[in-house]
C-alpha positions in Angstrom: 112.3 91.3 107.9 114.9 93.1 110.4 112.8 95.3 112.5 115.0 98.4 113.5 112.8 100.1 116.5 111.7 98.6 120.4 108.3 100.7 120.3 104.6 100.3 119.6 105.2 99.9 116.0 108.1 97.9 115.9 106.3 95.4 118.2 103.2 95.5 116.0 105.5 94.2 113.2 107.4 91.6 115.5 105.1 88.6 113.7 106.4 89.4 110.2 110.2 88.9 111.5 110.3 85.6 109.9 109.1 87.0 106.3 110.6 89.1 103.8 114.3 88.7 104.5 115.3 91.4 102.3 113.8 93.9 104.2 114.6 96.1 106.8 111.8 98.2 108.5 112.5 101.5 110.3 110.2 101.3 113.2 111.9 104.2 115.3 112.3 107.8 115.6 109.7 110.9 116.2 105.8 109.9 116.7 104.5 112.9 117.8 104.2 116.4 116.5 104.4 117.9 120.0 107.6 120.3 121.2 110.1 117.9 119.9 113.7 118.7 120.2 115.8 119.3 117.5 118.0 116.3 118.7 115.5 113.8 118.6 114.6 114.4 114.8 118.8 114.8 114.4 118.6 111.2 115.7 116.0 109.6 113.5 117.6 111.3 110.2 121.1 109.4 111.9 119.5 106.2 112.0 117.5 106.7 108.7 120.7 107.5 106.7 122.5 104.5 108.7 120.0 102.0 107.4 120.0 103.3 103.8 124.0 102.6 103.6 123.4 99.0 104.7 120.5 98.5 102.4 122.4 99.9 99.6 125.6 97.6 101.0 123.8 94.6 101.5 120.9 94.8 98.7 118.2 94.9 100.9 114.9 97.0 100.7 114.3 100.0 103.3 110.7 100.1 104.6 110.3 104.1 105.7 106.9 104.5 108.0 106.0 108.2 107.6 103.0 110.3 108.2 99.6 110.4 106.6 98.7 112.5 109.5 97.3 116.5 109.6 101.3 117.4 110.0 101.5 116.6 106.4 98.2 116.4 104.3 96.7 120.3 105.2 94.4 120.9 102.2 90.6 121.2 103.9 89.2 120.7 100.4 91.2 117.7 99.0 92.2 114.4 100.2 95.4 113.8 100.7 97.2 111.8 98.0 100.7 110.4 97.7 101.0 111.7 94.2 99.7 115.2 94.8 101.8 118.5 96.6 102.0 118.5 100.3 102.5 121.7 102.6 103.4 120.7 105.9 102.1 122.0 108.6 104.8 122.1 111.3 108.6 120.5 112.2 107.3 117.1 112.6 105.5 117.0 109.0 108.5 118.5 107.3 110.9 116.3 108.9 109.1 112.9 107.8 108.4 114.4 104.2 112.4 115.5 103.7 113.6 111.8 105.2 111.0 110.4 102.4 113.0 112.5 100.1 116.3 111.3 101.3 114.6 107.8 101.0 113.5 108.5 97.7 116.9 109.7 96.3 119.2 107.1 97.8 119.4 104.7 95.0 118.4 101.7 97.7 115.2 99.7 96.9 112.4 101.0 99.5 108.5 101.2 100.2 107.1 104.5 101.5 103.9 103.9 103.9 102.4 107.2 105.2 100.3 105.9 108.1 97.1 107.8 110.0 96.6 107.7 113.6 97.3 104.4 114.3 95.2 102.8 117.2 96.6 99.5 118.9 98.0 98.0 122.2 100.9 99.4 123.6 101.3 102.9 122.4 103.6 105.6 123.7 101.4 107.8 126.2 101.5 111.3 124.0 99.4 109.7 120.9 95.9 109.9 120.4 94.1 107.0 122.5 96.1 106.8 125.7 96.1 110.4 125.9 92.5 110.6 125.5 91.7 108.1 128.2 94.2 109.7 130.6 92.4 112.7 130.2 89.0 111.4 130.8 89.9 109.6 133.8 91.3 112.4 135.4 87.9 114.0 134.8 89.0 116.7 132.6 89.7 116.6 128.7 90.9 118.8 126.0 88.4 118.6 122.9 89.7 120.5 119.6 86.4 121.4 118.2 86.2 120.9 114.1 89.1 118.4 114.5 89.1 115.2 112.7 91.3 112.4 112.8 91.9 109.4 110.5 91.8 106.2 112.9 93.7 102.7 111.5 93.8 99.8 113.3 97.1 98.4 113.8 96.6 94.9 112.7 95.4 96.9 109.5 98.5 98.4 109.1 100.4 95.2 109.6 98.1 93.7 107.1 98.9 96.2 104.5 102.7 95.9 105.2 102.9 92.4 104.4 100.6 91.8 101.5 102.4 95.2 99.9 106.0 93.4 100.5 104.7 90.1 99.5 103.2 91.6 96.4 107.1 93.4 95.4 105.4 97.0 95.7 108.6 99.0 95.5 110.1 102.3 95.0 106.3 104.3 95.6 104.4 105.9 98.3 101.2 104.5 99.9 98.4 105.7 102.3 97.8 103.4 105.2 94.6 104.6 106.3 91.0 104.4 107.1 90.2 106.8 104.5 87.3 107.7 106.5 88.3 110.7 109.1 86.1 111.3 112.3 85.3 114.2 114.5 87.5 114.0 117.3 83.9 114.8 119.4 82.7 111.6 118.5 86.3 110.3 119.6 85.7 111.8 122.9 82.5 110.5 123.2 82.6 106.7 122.4 86.1 106.7 124.8 84.1 108.4 127.8 81.0 105.9 127.4 83.4 102.9 127.0 85.5 103.9 130.5 81.7 105.1 132.0 83.5 108.4 132.6 81.7 111.9 132.8 84.8 114.1 132.3 84.3 118.1 131.9 84.9 119.1 128.5 87.7 122.3 127.7 86.6 123.1 124.1 89.6 124.7 122.1 88.4 125.9 118.4 90.8 124.1 115.9 89.1 123.5 112.9 91.3 120.5 111.1 89.6 118.8 108.5 91.7 115.6 107.8 91.1 113.2 104.8 93.3 110.8 103.3 92.7 109.1 100.0 93.3 105.5 100.1 92.7 104.5 96.4 95.9 103.0 96.1 96.5 101.3 99.0 93.0 99.7 97.9 93.7 99.1 94.2 97.6 97.3 95.8 95.9 95.3 98.8 92.0 94.7 98.0 91.4 93.0 100.8 91.5 96.1 103.1 88.5 97.8 100.8 86.0 95.9 102.4 85.3 98.3 105.4 81.9 99.6 107.5 80.9 103.0 107.5 83.2 105.9 108.4 81.8 106.0 112.1 81.7 102.4 112.0 85.0 101.9 111.6 86.5 104.1 114.1 84.0 102.9 116.5 85.7 99.3 116.0 88.9 100.2 116.0 88.2 102.2 119.7 86.4 99.2 121.1 88.9 96.9 120.1 91.8 98.7 121.9 90.3 100.5 124.7 90.0 97.6 127.0 94.1 97.7 127.1 93.9 101.1 128.6 91.2 100.7 131.2 
């Protein structure tokens, strides 16, 4: 596998470089939903367009990493499904969905993975785990009351990529998530206990139910279907990677 990128996900995928020689993975680009300048979106689009042309020329498969976050899946009553309609909540969600459409229409062989909130070492500081740890250690943390997050271990993401490619999964979209969203308050409580801190909490009301359907993932990668309960899985993921941020 050829990996385009040098960041968190690119590093996580590095063990697969010796496998799947017909695949080019785009593991670079915008990775947050904050105040993102338009030029950052344009850079990612230019990169995807360039890699698509390369894949068409060399007859290789493009692996595109999109989002299964609340930026894309916004219906509070239904879990986000790959085959269902989506109504992105912000520019980040619209950007990723637009690039998905470009990839699908390009004629190149491809696999699109929509990732939920990936947790692992060496994440950018703006992402969920490092951002919350930084706030907790400062003594004050902002908590979005009513918000839920689907956490997925980066190791499970790598397993999904490896198995899906090994099985020839092609020209489709697959959610890669735990399917088990938990309240942000629970995440903050668990991190605070793990860090041994008692930070002051600033609450903002931001109800945001976030559920991701993983039926397709579990059908294609059945080894990921055997998971503990919702909260237990989230706690295990946090416990596994919190030491890297202490």
